[in-house]
C-alpha positions in Angstrom: -4.7 17.5 22.9 -6.7 14.5 21.8 -5.3 11.0 22.2 -5.1 10.6 18.4 -3.1 13.9 18.0 -0.8 13.0 20.8 -0.2 9.5 19.4 0.5 10.5 15.9 3.0 13.1 17.2 4.7 10.4 19.2 4.8 8.0 16.2 6.2 10.6 13.8 9.0 11.3 16.2 10.0 7.6 15.9 11.7 6.9 12.6 10.5 3.7 10.9 11.7 3.9 7.3 11.4 0.7 5.3 14.9 -0.9 5.3 14.6 -1.4 1.6 15.2 2.3 1.1 18.2 2.7 3.3 21.8 1.3 3.7 22.0 -1.7 5.9 22.2 -0.8 9.6 20.9 2.8 9.1 19.6 4.1 12.4 16.3 5.3 10.9 15.5 1.8 9.4 12.9 -0.6 10.6 9.6 -0.7 12.4 10.8 -2.1 15.7 10.8 1.1 17.7 7.2 2.0 16.6 6.2 -1.6 17.4 7.6 -1.3 20.9 5.9 2.0 21.5 2.5 0.7 20.3 2.9 -2.4 22.4 3.4 -0.3 25.5 0.4 2.0 24.8 -1.9 -0.9 24.0 -0.8 -2.9 27.0 -1.4 0.0 29.4 -4.9 0.3 27.9 -5.7 -3.4 28.7 -5.5 -4.7 25.1 -4.0 -8.2 24.6 -0.6 -7.8 22.7 1.2 -10.4 20.7 3.9 -10.3 18.0 4.1 -12.2 14.7 7.6 -12.5 13.3 7.8 -11.5 9.7 11.6 -10.9 9.2 14.5 -10.5 11.6 13.7 -7.7 14.0 10.5 -6.9 12.0 7.2 -8.1 13.5 3.5 -7.5 13.0 1.9 -6.4 16.2 -1.5 -7.7 17.2 -3.5 -5.6 19.7 -6.8 -7.4 20.6 -9.9 -6.3 22.3 -11.8 -9.6 23.1 -15.6 -10.0 22.8 -17.2 -8.7 26.0 -19.1 -11.9 26.7 -17.8 -15.3 25.9 -16.6 -16.6 22.6 -16.6 -14.2 19.7 -19.0 -14.8 16.8 -17.0 -12.5 14.5 -13.7 -10.8 14.2 -13.0 -7.3 12.8 -9.5 -6.3 11.9 -8.0 -2.8 11.7 -4.8 -3.0 9.6 -2.5 0.1 9.2 1.2 -0.2 8.4 4.1 1.0 10.5 6.8 1.6 7.8 7.3 4.8 5.9 9.3 5.8 2.8 12.5 7.7 3.3 13.3 11.3 2.4 15.9 13.9 3.1 17.5 12.3 6.1 19.7 15.3 6.6 16.6 17.4 7.3 16.4 17.7 11.1 12.6 18.2 10.8 11.9 15.0 8.9 11.0 13.1 12.0 10.1 16.1 14.1 6.3 16.4 14.6 5.3 20.1 14.0 1.8 21.3 14.7 0.9 24.2 12.5 -2.3 25.7 11.1 -4.4 22.7 12.1 -1.9 20.1 10.7 0.7 17.7 12.0 3.8 17.7 9.8 6.4 15.0 9.6 7.3 11.8 7.8 4.6 9.2 8.1 2.0 11.6 9.5 -0.3 10.9 6.6 1.0 7.5 5.4 0.0 5.9 7.7 0.8 6.9 11.2 -2.3 9.0 11.2 -4.3 5.8 10.5 -2.5 4.0 13.3 -3.3 6.8 15.7 -7.0 7.1 14.8 -7.5 3.3 14.9 -5.7 2.7 18.2 -7.4 5.7 19.8 -10.8 4.4 18.7 -10.0 0.9 20.0 -8.7 2.2 23.4 -11.8 4.4 23.7 -14.0 1.4 23.1 -12.1 -0.7 25.6 -13.0 1.9 28.2 -16.7 1.8 27.5 -19.1 0.1 29.9 -21.1 -1.3 26.9 -18.9 -2.7 24.1 -19.4 -5.4 21.5 -20.5 -8.6 23.3 -19.7 -11.1 20.5 -17.1 -9.3 18.3 -13.3 -9.6 18.7 -11.5 -6.6 17.3 -7.9 -6.9 16.3 -5.6 -4.0 15.4 -2.7 -5.4 13.4 0.2 -2.9 12.9 2.0 -4.4 9.9 5.5 -4.1 8.5 6.8 -3.6 4.9 3.8 -2.2 3.1 6.0 0.3 1.3 8.1 -2.4 -0.3 6.8 -5.9 -0.8 3.9 -6.0 1.7 5.5 -8.9 3.6 3.4 -8.0 6.7 0.0 -8.4 5.2 1.2 -11.4 3.2 2.3 -13.0 6.4 -1.1 -12.4 8.0 -2.8 -13.9 5.0 -0.5 -16.9 4.7 -0.6 -17.7 8.4 -4.2 -18.9 8.2 -5.5 -16.0 10.3 -9.2 -15.6 9.7 -11.4 -12.5 10.0 -14.8 -11.4 8.8 -13.8 -8.0 7.7 -10.7 -5.7 7.6 -10.3 -2.0 7.4 -6.8 -1.2 6.0 -5.4 2.1 7.1 -4.6 4.4 4.1 -5.1 8.1 3.5 -8.4 8.0 1.7 -9.8 11.4 2.8 -12.2 9.4 5.0 -13.8 7.7 2.1 -14.5 3.9 2.0 -12.4 2.3 -0.8 -13.6 -1.1 -2.0 -11.6 -1.3 -5.2 -8.0 -0.5 -6.2 -5.8 -1.3 -9.1 -3.1 -4.0 -9.1 0.5 -3.4 -10.0 2.6 -5.4 -12.5 6.1 -4.3 -13.2 7.5 -5.5 -16.5 11.1 -6.0 -17.5 11.3 -5.8 -21.2 14.7 -6.7 -22.8 15.7 -6.1 -26.4 18.8 -7.8 -27.9 21.0 -6.8 -30.8 24.6 -7.3 -32.1 27.6 -5.3 -30.9 29.7 -3.4 -33.4 32.1 -0.5 -33.6 30.3 2.9 -33.5 32.0 3.9 -36.8 30.4 0.9 -38.5 26.8 0.9 -37.1 25.6 -1.0 -40.2 27.5 -4.1 -39.0 25.6 -4.2 -35.7 22.0 -4.4 -34.5 21.1 -1.5 -32.1 19.2 -2.9 -29.1 18.6 0.7 -27.8 16.8 1.5 -31.1 14.6 -1.6 -30.7 13.8 -0.5 -27.1 12.9 2.9 -28.4 10.4 1.3 -30.8 9.1 -0.8 -27.9 8.7 2.3 -25.7 6.8 4.1 -28.4 4.5 1.2 -29.0 3.7 0.9 -25.3 3.0 4.6 -24.9 0.9 4.8 -28.0 -0.8 1.7 -29.5 -0.8 -0.4 -26.3 -2.1 2.5 -24.2 -4.9 3.1 -26.7 -5.7 -0.7 -26.5 -6.0 -0.5 -22.7 -8.5 2.3 -23.0 -11.0 -0.1 -24.7 -11.6 -2.0 -21.4 -12.8 0.0 -18.5 -13.7 -0.9 -14.9 -16.9 0.9 -13.7 -15.0 2.4 -10.8 -11.3 2.2 -11.6 -11.4 3.0 -15.3 -8.9 1.4 -17.7 -5.6 -0.2 -16.9 -2.5 2.0 -17.5 1.1 1.7 -18.7 4.1 3.8 -17.8 7.6 3.3 -19.0 9.7 4.6 -16.1 13.2 3.3 -16.7 15.5 2.5 -19.6 19.1 1.0 -19.4 21.3 0.0 -22.3 24.6 0.3 -24.0 28.2 1.0 -22.8 29.4 4.1 -24.5 28.7 6.2 -27.6 31.1 4.5 -29.9 29.7 0.9 -29.4 26.6 -0.4 -31.0 24.6 -1.7 -28.0 23.7 -5.4 -28.0 21.2 -5.2 -25.1 18.7 -2.7 -23.6 16.1 -3.0 -20.9 13.1 -0.9 -20.1 11.0 -1.2 -17.0 7.3 -0.4 -17.3 4.6 -0.1 -14.6 1.3 -1.7 -15.7 -1.6 -0.9 -13.4 -4.2 -3.7 -13.6 -8.0 -3.8 -13.1 -10.2 -6.6 -11.7 -10.6 -9.4 -14.2 -7.0 -9.2 -15.5 -4.3 -11.6 -14.6 -0.5 -11.0 -14.7 0.0 -14.1 -16.9 -2.8 -13.0 -19.2 -1.4 -9.5 -19.6 2.1 -10.8 -20.4 0.7 -13.3 -22.9 -1.4 -10.7 -24.6 1.4 -8.2 -24.8 3.8 -10.7 -26.3 1.2 -11.4 -29.0 0.8 -7.7 -29.8 4.5 -7.2 -30.1 4.9 -10.1 -32.5 2.2 -8.6 -34.7 4.1 -5.3 -34.5 7.4 -6.9 -35.5 9.0 -5.9 -32.2 11.3 -8.5 -30.6 11.6 -8.3 -26.8 11.7 -10.6 -23.8 8.9 -9.8 -21.4 9.1 -10.8 -17.7 7.5 -9.8 -14.4 9.7 -7.8 -12.1 7.6 -8.2 -9.0 8.7 -10.7 -6.2 5.0 -11.3 -5.3 1.8 -10.7 -7.3 0.1 -7.4 -6.6 -3.5 -8.1 -7.6 -6.3 -5.6 -7.9 -8.9 -5.4 -5.1 -12.6 -5.6 -5.6 -14.7 -6.1 -2.4 -18.5 -6.6 -2.7 -20.2 -3.2 -2.2 -23.1 -5.1 -0.7 -21.1 -6.6 2.1 -22.9 -5.9 5.4 -19.8 -4.3 7.0 -19.1 -2.2 4.0 -22.7 -0.8 4.3 -22.2 -0.1 8.0 -18.9 1.7 7.5 -20.4 3.7 4.6 -23.2 4.8 6.8 -20.9 5.8 9.7 -18.7 7.7 7.2 -21.8 9.5 5.7 -20.9 8.2 2.3 -23.5 7.1 -0.3 -21.3 4.7 -2.3 -17.7 3.4 -2.1 -14.9 4.6 -4.3 -11.9 3.1 -6.1 -8.3 4.3 -6.2 -5.3 3.8 -8.5 -2.7 2.9 -5.9 -2.0 -0.6 -4.4 -2.1 -1.4 -0.7 -2.3 -4.1 1.9 -6.1 -4.6 1.3 -5.3 -6.8 -1.7 -3.1 -9.4 0.1 -5.6 -9.6 3.0 -8.4 -10.0 0.5 -6.6 -12.7 -1.4 -6.1 -14.4 1.9 -9.8 -14.6 2.4 -10.5 -11.5 4.5 -13.0 -9.1 2.8 -11.1 -5.8 3.0 -11.5 -2.1 2.3 -9.1 0.9 2.7 -10.1 3.8 4.9 -8.3 6.5 6.8 -7.5 10.1 7.5 -5.3 12.2 5.2 -4.9 12.7 1.5 -2.8 10.4 -0.7 -1.5 13.6 -2.4 0.4 14.3 0.8 1.9 10.9 1.1 5.7 10.5 0.3 6.0 14.3 -0.1 8.9 16.4 1.3 6.6 18.2 3.7 4.2 15.4 4.6 1.3 16.4 6.8 -2.1 15.3 8.1 -5.0 17.6 9.0 -6.0 17.3 12.7 -9.7 17.5 11.9 -9.4 14.6 9.5 -7.5 12.6 12.2 -10.1 13.2 14.8 -13.0 12.6 12.5 -11.5 9.2 11.5 -11.3 8.2 15.2 -15.0 9.1 15.6 -16.1 7.2 12.5 -14.1 4.1 13.5 -15.4 4.3 17.1 -19.0 4.5 15.9 -18.4 1.6 13.5 -16.8 -0.6 16.1 -19.4 0.3 18.7 -22.2 -0.8 16.4 -20.9 -4.4 16.2 -22.8 -7.1 18.0 
């Protein structure tokens, strides 16, 4: 069994569900057990280990391979996340790593314990080489909270930590991702006037106004978004995913709220989107209060395809040009913090968050080889 396969199996067996998805104090919540295991593995391999406090009992873990000779001239970061989504916690196999038909099954195997295993295995292998980068410091940062508010990567960015390039671990099918969409959640509230259900003409139905708003967003506004397309990511999108309003059938509702997921493309700003949408609704005669639901901005990513490290990683991955993806990840906060970042890793995003999550062993081992070759090529 390869080191990467052994490590991903060990990590799957350690629950690290983001606490945002579980009741307070749930035994499967938190990244601390994974953090402790990684610290032990990295320490035994001779890597320098330190912790960065993000929240109570939730730390980013820095595992560093110093430059082989003197002071480093550059710093490369590997940045996977330790937390996972939840699932059927009554399923005894959820955190049981099962090897079957060339795959490792279990929660987090794909998103992103596979990336952790490939990255740490590559770094440990490099640490054992007689000849390793003389002037490059390599830091693997296992981060917390990606699945919720990305507090881990935001902490790294806000702390003033500097690096020349970061590879964020995500299941990208071993393709280098230099662009991804941003994510703006919108709370859209309509107001009316309450009345008895037998006298609806005496009231103003906020649910009806919200229905008009929903129809507008899913038709006219969606068509409007199609007019502006990013060369890699395509257009921005809108999805109305939640509606809440009213009390009971015999009361005309005076308030209704819908929540919409607006995926953004480079060049768009959250404030600009809200401003434009408000103007379009005024012209359509729809009255609604529009606000951002996000605690922190989730901006789109666009890293220069001509960046020297992007070119090197593309070459090692056997890829002609980088790709873009629709989902949001830690690459954006790190990039906003001044670290040019890409996403790359084993596994398929289609397997992430599924009931029977898995990662292919050949993808895992290929990721380790690509990352080792990339790191070995550094000066």
